[in-house]
C-alpha positions as CSV (number, residue, x, y, z in Angstrom):
1,X,0.0,0.0,0.0
2,X,1.3,3.4,-1.0
3,X,1.3,6.1,1.6
4,X,-0.4,9.5,1.0
5,X,3.0,11.1,1.1
6,X,4.4,8.9,-1.7
7,X,1.2,9.3,-3.7
8,X,1.5,13.1,-3.5
9,X,5.1,13.1,-4.6
10,X,4.2,10.8,-7.5
11,X,1.2,12.8,-8.6
12,X,2.2,16.4,-7.8
13,X,5.9,16.3,-8.5
14,X,5.8,13.6,-11.1
15,X,8.4,11.6,-9.3
16,X,8.5,8.0,-10.4
17,X,8.2,5.1,-7.9
18,X,11.1,2.6,-8.0
19,X,11.5,-0.8,-6.5
20,X,13.9,-3.7,-6.9
21,X,12.3,-4.6,-10.3
22,X,12.7,-1.2,-12.0
23,X,15.4,0.7,-10.2
24,X,18.2,-0.4,-12.5
25,X,16.2,0.7,-15.6
26,X,15.5,4.1,-13.9
27,X,19.2,4.6,-13.0
28,X,20.3,3.6,-16.5
29,X,17.9,6.2,-18.1
30,X,19.1,9.0,-15.9
31,X,20.2,11.4,-18.6
32,X,22.0,13.7,-16.1
33,X,23.9,10.6,-14.9
34,X,22.9,11.5,-11.3
35,X,19.8,10.6,-9.4
36,X,18.3,11.5,-6.0
37,X,16.5,8.6,-4.4
38,X,14.1,9.1,-1.5
39,X,13.8,6.4,1.1
40,X,10.8,7.5,3.1
41,X,10.5,4.8,5.7
42,X,7.1,4.8,7.5
43,X,5.9,8.5,7.7
44,X,3.7,7.5,10.7
45,X,6.9,6.3,12.6
46,X,9.3,8.8,11.0
47,X,7.4,12.1,10.7
48,X,10.6,13.8,9.3
49,X,9.7,12.0,6.0
50,X,7.1,14.7,5.5
51,X,9.6,17.5,5.9
52,X,12.0,15.7,3.5
53,X,9.2,15.2,1.0
54,X,8.7,19.0,0.9
55,X,12.4,19.6,0.4
56,X,12.9,17.0,-2.3
57,X,11.2,18.8,-5.1
58,X,12.9,22.0,-4.1
59,X,16.3,20.3,-4.3
60,X,15.5,19.0,-7.8
61,X,14.6,22.5,-8.8
62,X,17.8,23.9,-7.3
63,X,20.0,21.3,-9.1
64,X,17.8,21.6,-12.2
65,X,19.0,19.2,-14.9
66,X,21.7,17.7,-12.7
67,X,19.6,15.2,-10.8
68,X,16.6,13.0,-11.6
69,X,14.4,12.2,-8.6
70,X,12.6,9.0,-7.6
71,X,10.8,7.7,-4.6
72,X,11.7,4.2,-3.4
73,X,8.5,2.1,-2.8
74,X,8.2,1.4,0.9
75,X,7.8,-2.3,0.2
76,X,11.3,-2.3,-1.6
77,X,13.2,-0.2,1.0
78,X,14.5,-3.2,3.0
79,X,15.7,-4.9,-0.2
80,X,17.5,-1.7,-1.4
81,X,18.9,-0.2,1.8
82,X,22.2,-2.1,1.8
83,X,22.8,-1.5,-1.9
84,X,22.6,2.3,-1.3
85,X,24.1,2.4,2.2
86,X,20.9,3.6,3.8
87,X,20.9,3.2,7.6
88,X,18.2,5.6,8.8
89,X,14.9,6.7,7.5
90,X,14.0,9.0,5.9
91,X,17.1,9.3,3.6
92,X,18.0,10.9,0.4
93,X,20.7,9.1,-1.7
94,X,22.7,10.8,-4.5
95,X,23.9,8.3,-7.1
96,X,26.1,8.4,-10.2
97,X,24.2,5.9,-12.4
98,X,23.9,2.9,-10.0
99,X,26.6,3.8,-7.6
100,X,25.8,5.8,-4.4
101,X,27.8,9.0,-3.9
102,X,26.3,10.0,-0.6
103,X,23.4,9.6,1.9
104,X,21.7,12.3,3.9
105,X,19.5,10.8,6.6
106,X,16.8,12.6,8.5
107,X,16.0,16.3,8.0
108,X,18.9,18.6,7.4
109,X,19.5,22.3,7.1
110,X,19.0,23.6,3.5
111,X,22.7,24.8,3.4
112,X,23.9,21.3,4.2
113,X,21.8,19.7,1.4
114,X,23.2,22.2,-1.0
115,X,26.8,21.9,0.0
116,X,26.9,18.1,0.2
117,X,24.8,17.3,-2.9
118,X,26.8,19.9,-4.8
119,X,30.1,18.2,-3.7
120,X,28.7,14.8,-4.7
121,X,27.8,16.0,-8.1
122,X,31.4,17.0,-8.9
123,X,32.7,14.7,-11.7
124,X,35.6,13.6,-9.5
125,X,33.5,12.8,-6.4
126,X,34.3,9.2,-5.3
127,X,31.5,6.6,-4.9
128,X,30.7,5.4,-1.4
129,X,32.3,2.3,0.0
130,X,29.9,-0.2,1.5
131,X,30.9,-2.4,4.5
132,X,31.8,-5.2,2.0
133,X,34.1,-3.0,-0.1
134,X,34.0,-0.5,-2.9
135,X,30.8,-0.3,-4.9
136,X,32.5,0.2,-8.2
137,X,34.9,-2.7,-7.9
138,X,37.9,-0.3,-7.8
139,X,39.6,1.3,-4.8
140,X,37.7,4.5,-3.9
141,X,37.8,6.9,-1.0
142,X,35.0,6.2,1.4
143,X,32.4,9.0,2.0
144,X,31.4,9.5,5.5
145,X,27.9,10.5,6.8
146,X,27.6,13.2,9.3
């Protein structure tokens, strides 16, 4: 069942819903090369998800043309969290194609979103390392979450 929050993002902001069956296709079609994935969690248990949902479309406007947004279906979040290094909900994940560049959990100050996402969008930004090793298969600098 889709929450009212996710329905609103899908309908009003035209953000696609992704899950384990279509996320690779979504990331492959990202013309800008970068995506912003929203892991909402359960808005009833994590009310910050509502605040992040308000900020998400604004971030996409601010980084116009540099990011393509999507909402991860709640039913797929557990299956996709480890792949994108998501630990807390709600979280926004910046990717370069199918590789995570950074994760911003919970609600943040606008300036922090702009600074961190801007840095992750740099062409030389390293991909994140997962606990099992580099995501890309080559040695990379680990990104830390603050």
